[in-house]
Wavefront OBJ file of the C-alpha trace (Angstrom):
o trace
v 13.267 -21.649 19.689
v 15.745 -18.757 20.055
v 14.757 -17.359 16.642
v 10.905 -16.722 17.825
v 12.547 -15.483 20.866
v 14.592 -12.795 19.044
v 11.498 -11.854 16.660
v 9.491 -11.447 20.419
v 12.429 -9.122 21.899
v 12.592 -7.115 18.286
v 8.766 -6.693 18.610
v 9.244 -5.500 21.923
v 11.994 -3.031 21.022
v 14.834 -4.960 22.728
v 16.771 -4.440 19.883
v 20.121 -5.706 21.827
v 18.039 -9.032 23.149
v 17.130 -9.709 19.642
v 20.653 -9.115 18.016
v 22.172 -11.518 20.702
v 20.206 -14.134 20.347
v 20.535 -14.035 16.712
v 23.829 -13.945 16.765
v 23.633 -17.410 18.874
v 21.265 -19.098 16.331
v 23.613 -18.032 13.312
v 26.592 -19.301 15.483
v 24.752 -22.686 15.608
v 23.148 -22.822 12.090
v 24.716 -19.879 9.791
v 21.737 -20.399 7.380
v 18.692 -20.002 9.737
v 16.135 -18.324 7.629
v 14.205 -16.836 10.616
v 17.398 -15.384 12.136
v 18.775 -14.198 8.905
v 15.666 -12.282 8.104
v 15.674 -10.972 11.325
v 19.222 -9.785 11.394
v 18.246 -8.298 7.868
v 15.582 -6.247 9.301
v 17.964 -4.870 12.537
v 20.704 -4.396 9.660
v 17.802 -2.183 7.829
v 17.011 -0.240 10.791
v 20.669 0.530 11.330
v 20.859 1.891 8.007
v 23.383 -1.019 6.761
v 21.365 -1.761 3.306
v 24.664 -3.964 2.046
v 24.272 -6.051 5.087
v 20.623 -6.574 5.011
v 21.031 -7.365 1.364
v 23.346 -10.175 2.087
v 21.198 -11.730 4.884
v 17.930 -11.397 2.598
v 19.631 -12.702 -0.665
v 20.713 -15.972 1.468
v 17.053 -16.273 2.644
v 15.855 -16.090 -0.943
v 18.279 -18.491 -2.244
v 17.313 -21.243 0.220
v 13.388 -20.445 0.277
v 12.507 -18.698 -3.052
v 8.757 -18.085 -2.008
v 9.497 -16.239 1.397
v 7.231 -13.240 1.001
v 8.488 -11.408 3.698
v 12.418 -11.747 3.143
v 11.632 -10.585 -0.466
v 9.472 -7.076 0.508
v 12.550 -6.672 3.076
v 15.088 -7.429 -0.092
v 13.165 -5.080 -2.296
v 13.048 -2.413 0.575
v 17.043 -2.764 1.007
v 17.882 -2.190 -2.572
v 15.387 0.699 -2.738
v 17.249 1.939 0.340
v 20.152 1.990 -1.282
v 19.123 3.876 -4.310
v 18.877 0.123 -6.806
v 15.614 0.518 -7.805
v 16.086 -1.620 -10.570
v 17.225 -4.341 -8.375
v 14.231 -4.156 -6.277
v 11.749 -4.472 -9.062
v 13.913 -7.595 -10.272
v 13.659 -8.841 -6.724
v 9.821 -8.175 -6.685
v 9.343 -10.027 -10.471
v 11.201 -13.073 -9.265
v 9.181 -13.238 -5.826
v 6.070 -13.103 -7.834
v 7.062 -15.832 -10.205
v 7.952 -17.924 -6.961
v 5.089 -17.020 -5.321
v 2.257 -15.836 -7.607
v -0.457 -15.559 -5.291
v 1.142 -13.193 -3.048
v -0.864 -9.757 -3.730
v 1.402 -7.733 -1.463
v 4.431 -8.415 -3.918
v 2.504 -7.214 -6.869
v 1.149 -4.218 -4.764
v 4.923 -3.451 -3.769
v 5.891 -3.437 -7.368
v 3.278 -1.316 -8.797
v 4.105 1.287 -6.300
v 7.832 1.326 -7.253
v 6.865 1.391 -10.879
v 4.574 4.455 -10.556
v 7.185 6.360 -8.306
v 9.567 5.976 -11.205
v 6.810 7.551 -13.265
v 6.201 4.183 -15.148
v 2.435 4.317 -15.218
v 1.734 1.656 -17.921
v 4.131 -0.794 -16.128
v 2.104 -0.156 -12.778
v -1.131 -0.497 -14.351
v -0.023 -3.644 -16.161
v 1.199 -5.016 -12.572
v -2.078 -4.198 -11.022
v -4.064 -5.650 -13.593
v -2.131 -9.099 -12.775
v -2.882 -8.564 -9.294
v -6.528 -7.878 -9.877
v -7.009 -10.962 -12.339
v -6.074 -12.912 -9.301
v -7.950 -11.042 -6.705
v -10.779 -9.173 -8.444
v -11.936 -7.498 -4.898
v -8.351 -6.348 -3.825
v -9.374 -2.811 -2.897
v -5.612 -1.601 -2.565
v -4.868 -2.455 -6.067
v -8.122 -0.650 -7.091
v -7.389 2.240 -4.954
v -3.554 2.382 -6.691
v -5.400 2.224 -10.099
v -7.492 5.069 -9.361
v -4.421 7.350 -8.222
v -2.793 6.736 -11.009
v -5.561 7.899 -13.359
v -6.336 10.947 -11.271
v -2.536 11.926 -11.836
v -3.332 11.504 -15.298
v -6.266 13.585 -15.267
v -8.135 10.560 -16.926
v -11.283 11.303 -15.508
v -13.214 8.669 -17.160
v -11.031 5.736 -16.127
v -10.825 6.956 -12.669
v -14.694 7.076 -12.613
v -14.712 3.697 -13.924
v -12.499 2.342 -10.942
v -14.590 4.133 -8.448
v -17.757 2.473 -9.600
v -15.849 -0.901 -9.191
v -14.885 0.026 -5.572
v -18.340 0.558 -4.997
v -19.289 -2.833 -6.410
v -16.302 -4.605 -4.632
v -17.515 -3.044 -1.302
v -20.973 -2.000 -0.823
v -20.288 -0.440 2.313
v -16.861 1.130 0.881
v -16.635 5.058 1.879
v -13.676 4.984 -0.738
v -15.467 4.026 -3.391
v -17.798 7.099 -3.072
v -15.500 9.548 -1.880
v -13.117 8.830 -4.840
v -16.500 8.982 -7.234
v -16.947 12.266 -5.613
v -13.641 13.561 -6.186
v -14.218 13.090 -9.712
v -16.879 14.727 -10.100
v -15.542 17.403 -8.318
v -12.441 17.652 -10.754
v -14.977 17.724 -13.662
v -16.685 20.472 -12.132
v -19.702 18.586 -11.336
v -20.089 20.136 -7.892
v -23.883 18.848 -7.670
v -23.157 15.373 -8.566
v -20.333 15.361 -6.192
v -22.151 16.287 -3.308
v -24.324 13.281 -3.556
v -21.398 11.020 -3.891
v -19.835 12.705 -0.565
v -23.098 12.278 1.216
v -23.196 8.717 0.266
v -20.044 8.269 1.849
v -20.693 10.108 5.156
v -24.090 7.635 4.847
v -21.591 4.738 5.352
v -19.057 6.379 7.825
v -20.715 9.453 9.457
v -17.453 10.194 11.242
v -15.361 10.109 8.048
v -13.559 13.581 7.674
v -12.286 13.693 3.966
v -15.631 13.242 2.136
v -17.251 15.768 4.790
v -14.525 18.619 4.417
v -14.962 17.768 0.120
v -18.618 18.211 0.265
v -18.595 21.397 2.224
v -15.894 22.367 -0.371
v -18.619 21.764 -2.978
v -21.054 23.266 -1.211
v -18.581 26.621 -1.014
v -18.047 26.064 -5.195
v -21.640 26.376 -5.670
v -21.800 29.304 -3.397
v -24.114 27.543 -1.116
v -22.691 28.906 2.491
v -25.605 28.208 4.260
v -25.936 24.702 3.170
v -21.923 24.079 4.483
v -22.729 25.348 7.700
v -25.878 23.567 8.140
v -23.834 20.337 7.193
v -20.898 21.073 9.680
v -23.327 21.657 12.371
v -25.400 18.934 11.774
v -22.201 16.782 12.054
v -21.166 18.502 15.012
v -24.389 17.797 16.757
l 1 2 3 4 5 6 7 8 9 10 11 12 13 14 15 16 17 18 19 20 21 22 23 24 25 26 27 28 29 30 31 32 33 34 35 36 37 38 39 40 41 42 43 44 45 46 47 48 49 50 51 52 53 54 55 56 57 58 59 60 61 62 63 64 65 66 67 68 69 70 71 72 73 74 75 76 77 78 79 80 81 82 83 84 85 86 87 88 89 90 91 92 93 94 95 96 97 98 99 100 101 102 103 104 105 106 107 108 109 110 111 112 113 114 115 116 117 118 119 120 121 122 123 124 125 126 127 128 129 130 131 132 133 134 135 136 137 138 139 140 141 142 143 144 145 146 147 148 149 150 151 152 153 154 155 156 157 158 159 160 161 162 163 164 165 166 167 168 169 170 171 172 173 174 175 176 177 178 179 180 181 182 183 184 185 186 187 188 189 190 191 192 193 194 195 196 197 198 199 200 201 202 203 204 205 206 207 208 209 210 211 212 213 214 215 216 217 218 219 220 221 222 223 224 225 226 227 228 229 230 231
C-alpha cells in the first residue's frame, strides 16, 4: 500500500511526497519495516546518519535476515566513521543470511579499505565457497593481489576468471595487466588482444595493448592497431 507508493515516489525523486507517506504509515504502524527502511534511506540522504541508524536497527531487530536494511545500516555506520560497527553489522547479517553474497562483498570491501587484506581475502574465500562463479569476488581478490604486487596469485585469479566466464573480457584484460607488470610485454599483447576479440569496443584493453607496443618500441604496430579500431 502506502509503503510501496512511498518507495515509488522516492525513486522518482519526489522525496517530499515519500516523506509524507512514510510518516503516515509510521503513525499507523511505528514498526513497519518497509517504511522504516525508506525513512532510514531518506535520513542517510539528508546526512543524518544517527537517524538512519535508529530506524534501520529497528528493522533488523524485527527481521534479522533483511539484506537491504543490513547494507544500509552498515553504510550509515561508515558515514558516521564507525567502521568496526559496520563490520559487526555485516558479519551478523551474513550469519542471519549466509547466502547473501552481496553482504560478503560489502564486508570484504570495508576490510580491504582498512588495509586488512588477509581478513578481506578470507571473507572473499567464504563468498567463493558458496558461489565459485562470483566474478565480483574474484575481481576483488585480483585487486588485493595486485596491490600487494603478488603477481603469481593475481595471474591465478585472472585464469580463474577466464574459466568462470569464457567470454569474460576482464579475465583476459587482468591477465594482460599482470604480464605487463612483470615486464612480459609480448605476452601481455596476446592477452589484451584476446580481450578485444571478445569485446572490440573495450577501451581499457585497447589502451593497454597500445601501451605494451610502445614499451616494445613498436610504434608502427600501435598506430596500425588504433587505425584498425577507428575503421
